[in-house]
N, C-alpha and C positions, 0 to 999 in steps of 0.2 A: 120539222123542216124534211122536205123531201128534195132528196138530191139525186142525179142521174150521171153515173161517169159512162161515157158513151164510147163505144168501138174501141175497146182495151182488149189487149190479149192477156189471158189469166193463166198464170201457171202455179200450181201447188203441188210440189212433188209429194208431199205427205198423203195427199188425198188423190193424187194421181190424175189431178185436173191438168188440162192443156186446151185451152179454149181460145179460139181466133176471132177476133172482132165481134165481142159481145158486148153487152152493157150491164151495168151493176146499179141496181135500185136501192137507196138507204131510205127509210124513214127514222128520223130522230137518232141517227147514228147506229140504227140496227140493219142488217141486210133483210131486204123484203124479197129481192128476186135476182137471179144471175141468169141471164140470157137474153132472148129476143123480147123487147118491150113493146106493148101496145100504145097507142096515142093516148089514151085514157090513164094509162099507168105514169106516163110523163107528164101529163097535164099539172100544170101548177109547180114543177120541179126546177130547182136550180141545176142548170145544166153545164157538165165539164166535158169538152171533148178532148179525150185521149187516144184519138185514131193512131193506131201502130205502137202505142206505148204498153209497157208491161205492168201488170197489177198482180203483186205476189203477197204473202204474209208479211207483215210489218218486220222489218229487219231489227235483229236485236245484237247489241254489243256488250259482251260479257265480260271486257275488261277495261273500265273508264275510271278517270280520277276526276272528282268533282270538287276537291279542295275543301268543301266545306263540311264540317265546322274547320276553322283556323287560317284558311289562305284565302279570304273570300276577295282578296286583290288578284288572285289568278283566275278565280272560276268561283262560281256559285251554283247551288243544284239548279236553279232556274236558268242561268246563262248557259250552263251545261247541258241543260235539256233543250234549249232554243238551239242550241248548235247541233245537237244530236238530231232533231226534227229537221233541221236544212240539210242534213247529211242522208236522211232517209230512214233514220231508226224510230221505232216506236217503243223501245224498251232497252234499258240499260241494267248492268250490275256494276255498282261502284265500289272501288277497292278501299280497304280500312285505314290506308296511311294519312289520316287527316289529322288535326291537332284538336282535341285529344283524339286517340285512335277509336275506331268503332269497336269498342271491347266491352259497351254495356247497351243494356235495352234502351236507355234514354236517348242514346246518340243515334241508335237505329230508328227509334221512332221519330225522332227529331229530322231525320233525312227523309223519312218516307211523308211527313207532314208537308215539309217543304215542296214536295212534289207532288201533292195529293191532288192540286187542281190543274197539273199540267197535262198535256196530251201524251207525254212520253211517261211510261211506267219505270219506276227506279226501284230496284231491287238491291239493298245493301249485302255486301260480302263483309263479313264481321272477322274481327282479329282471331287468328288461332290461339294467340298466347295475349296475357295480360300485357297492353301497351307495346304490343308486338315485341317484346323483348325477348321472347324465346326461353323464358324461366318458368311460368305457370300456365296451364292452359286457361282459356277464357271461359266464361259461365255460357257454355253452348245451350244449354237447355233453355236458359232464359233468352238469349240471343235468337234463336230459332222461333221461340214463341212470340218475340218482337217483331221477326220478318226477315231475319237473316237467311240467305239462300245457300250459302257457302262459307267457308273458312279460310283464311289466307293470312299470312304475316306480308303481304307484297310490298316490295321494295327492299326487303330482306328475305332471307331464306329461315325456315324454322331451325333453330339452331342446332339443336341436338335431337338423335336418334330416338331418345327416351320421351321428350316432349313430342316429337313426331308420332310416336306409337300411342301416346296417350291421347293424341288429337284424334286419331284415326278410331281408336275404341270408342270415343264418346261421340264422333259424329257418324260412326255408323248406325247408332241409335236411331239417327234421324234421317238417313239415306243421303246425308250433303256430302259433297266433294271436299277435299281440301285441296286449294289451289295455291300451287308452289312456284315462287319464284326461284329457280334453279341456279344457285352460284354459291360455290364454296368459298367463304369469306376469307379463308388464309390465301385464297389466289385472286381475291377480288380487289386490288387497289389500283387498277389501270384505268385508263382512258379511253381505250379502243382495243379492236381486236389484235391479238398478238400474231404477226407475221411480218412479211417483208415491209409493208408500208408503215407498221409501228416504228421499225428501225429507221426506215428513210426520214420518218417525220419527226424522230426523237421524242415520241409520246410513250408514257408509260403503258403497258400492254396488259389485257385482260385475257387468258388463254381460254380456248373454247373446252378445255378440259374442266375448267372450273365450273361449267354448265353440265357436262356429262357426267362428272362424279356424283352431283345432288339427283340429277334424273335418275341415275342408276341405284342411288340409296333407296328413292322414294318408291320407286317400282318395287323394289325388294320388301319394304315395310309395307306397301299396299297389298303385295302377294301375302304376307306372314299374317296380316291382321284381317284382310278379307276387306280392307277399306277401298275408296273411290278417290284416286289421284288425278288431278287434271294439270298438266303442266302448261304453264302460261308462258307467253311468248318465245316458244321454241326457236331456235335459230342455229343449231350446229347439226352436222352431217350425222354425227355419231348419235345424238340425242334422237334424233329422228329414227335410225335404226334401233335403238334402244326400245322406244315407244312400239315400233313396229313388231319386234320379237315378243315384247310383253303381250302386245294385243293377241297374237297367236297362241299364247299360253292361257289365255283367258282372263288375265289379270286386268284389273277394272282401272284401265287408265286412258285417260282422253288427252287432247293436246289442241292448242290453238297458237295460229301465227299471225304477226302483224303484217301490213302492207309493207311496211319499210323493209323488213326482214325478207321478202320477196321481190324486192323491188330494187334496193341500193346494195352496193358492196362497199367494203372499206377504202376502195378507192376514192369514194366520195369525200373522205376525211382530208384528202389533199387540200381541199379549200380553206381548211381550219375553221369551217363555219360550224359555230357552236350548235345549230340546228341539226348536225349530222351526229350529235353525240346522243347515246341512248345507252340503257341497259336491258337486256343484252346489248352489246355493240354490233354494228354493222359487221358482217363477217364475210366470206368469200363468194365467189362464182360457184364454186363446188358446193357450199352449202346450199347456196339459193337452188340450185339443180336438184340437191335431195329434198329439200322443202316443198318443191314443185312436185315431186315425184310422190312425197307422202302426202300432199293434197290430193292427188290424182287417185291414189290406191286406197284412201280411206284412212291412213295412219294418223294423218291431222284433221281432226273434226270439224274446227271452225276457224273463222277469221274474226280477230278483235282488233280493234283500234289501238289499244293501250293509250288512249287520249290521256296526255300529261300536260297540262297547261303551266307555263311559267311565265314569270314578269319578263320584259325586255331588259330591264336591268340586271336581273340574274344571268340572263343569257349572253349579255354583252361582257364578257369575261375572257382570261385565258382558257383555250380548250380543256385543259385538264382540271381546272376549277369550275366550270360552268356544270349547272344541274343537268341530269339525265333526263332525256325525254322530249317529245314533240306532242302537238295537238293533232288528232286525226278524225274526229268525227266527218267532217266536210270533204275530206279527201279518200276516204276508204272505199266508197263504192266506184268513183272513177279509176282509182288504183287498180281496184280489182278486176274491174271489167276490162281494163286497158292491157293489164300484164297477165289476165288467166284466160278470160273469155276470148278477147279478139286476138289473142295469141294462140288459141286453140289448146290451151291447157286443160281447161274445166268447161264443160257445157254449161247452159244457163241454169239446167236443172240442179246440177252439182254445186254450182255457186250459190243458189238460192238456199239449199241445205246448209252450207257453212254460214250463211251470212243471217239466216232466219230460224229453221228447225233446229239444227244440231245445237246451238247455245243454250236454248230454251229445254231441250231434252237432258242436257247436263245438270242443269240447275234444276230440274223437276217443275218447271213452268209450264202451263198449258200452251200449246200450238194453237194459233188462230184458227178458227173454222169459218169455211166458206159455206155456210149452210143458211138458210131462212130461218131469222130470229137471232141469228148469233150477232155478238158486237163486231162492228166493222174494224178490222185491224189491218190496214193495209200500207202497202208502200207502192208508189207507182213512179217508175223511172223509164227514161229514153236510154238504151244500151248504147244508141248510135250517136248521141249528142255530143258534139266535140266543144270543148271549152278550155278555158285557160285559168288555173288557180290564181286566184287573188286575195291575199291573205287579208287585205284591207276590209275585205266584204265578209270576212268570217263573223258568225254570231259569238263565238266563242269569246269570252276576255281576253284571252291571250292568243298571239299569233306565231308562235314558235314553231313554224313549219318548214322543212327542207324543199317543199315542193311548189313553192311561190313561183308563178310564171310557168309551170308546167303544164303542157298540153295533155289533155286527158279526154277519154271516151268514154261515156257512160255517166250518167247523173239523175240524180232523185229529183222528181219533178212534186211531188206530193206525198204526204202522210196524212192517214186517218186513223185515229185511235181514241177511245174513251169519249166519243160522242164529239169530237173535235178535229178540226181539219187544218192542215197547214199546207198553202198552196200560193203560189206568187207572193210570196214574202207577206201574206195576209192569214190571220187566224180567224177560223169560221167557227162558231158554235152551231153544230148540227141540231140542236134542239130547238134552236131559235125559229121565229117565224120566217 
């Protein structure tokens, strides 16, 4: 099948491409030409007019929860991938806090098989310890061979320094990062950020130092072992500073931030809306300012949604007893463009690096190439499209978002990968006639 993507602006920061008003010709999902096309080249092609829209390497979300196996009532691999595609992502890395945990080759292979025919690439992150209990490291060689791209006990911290050390020593053999949910469990029995708002609202508090302590521990252990540490959903000013200083020393540390942590403060919790409850909790404006600075200077490498679907029944409870987390696939692009690009915090090239290039680098995954013969792996979006979030239209099984009815600027229009295209709520097989 021949497809023409007409009049797009193409940006690929890694290949230093910045082209205005060109067209891309695809044959059976492979790139045939990028540039000016002749009438003969266009003849017989299915044409999509994307005048003034941006075409970039397919976006990648390196921190998501697909809930399968175990909680298929909240999400499945397929519904999660549908939601990811609708949000503009062509690849994701799914976290191991499933039931059972992703701690055996069988579970890794099961997840990859579930996603094998979908447009979205799914790369499992395996548990760092058996059952995520923090007692015995998982069979890392077996898990890497099955397709795991990193290790984490996400949802909880790797409990002891001795287990963390062994996890680093074994993961070093495969050059895979340890992704850490940084939270000192002895301080982690709160429902929101510790501060004046937690006092006013009468809610049990989770202090920012609970994150800072583990970030510091993990950086020191990464330095000691030579391992690669990736700080998940960083949220505090001190943690950002710790990562910045570690990078200056040459320690192998990377970090991600979620859109809700650079968009919302703990003032939002005053509504007692359980969709404002997440872990790490919403912090202060001072923390957001530090995060924005960290994104700008490269301390924070990427943006990840931490897509965490929960059922309506679970979220409809008292704030302190509700589960943590929100869905994020379908709002990440809009929030990132609204809060970072359009407020002149990041350039479009910097934003694409955070959403596409850097996550793949951290996980040792290939960067989509814009060259003849390469598999087309694109996200096409309109950075100036103004739209209103409507959770009832989400492709995810779950609707737990604090951003319903929020006005955003910037939206994905289409994704192409694995010889498939999703556009205008349609799935197109690019190998078809």
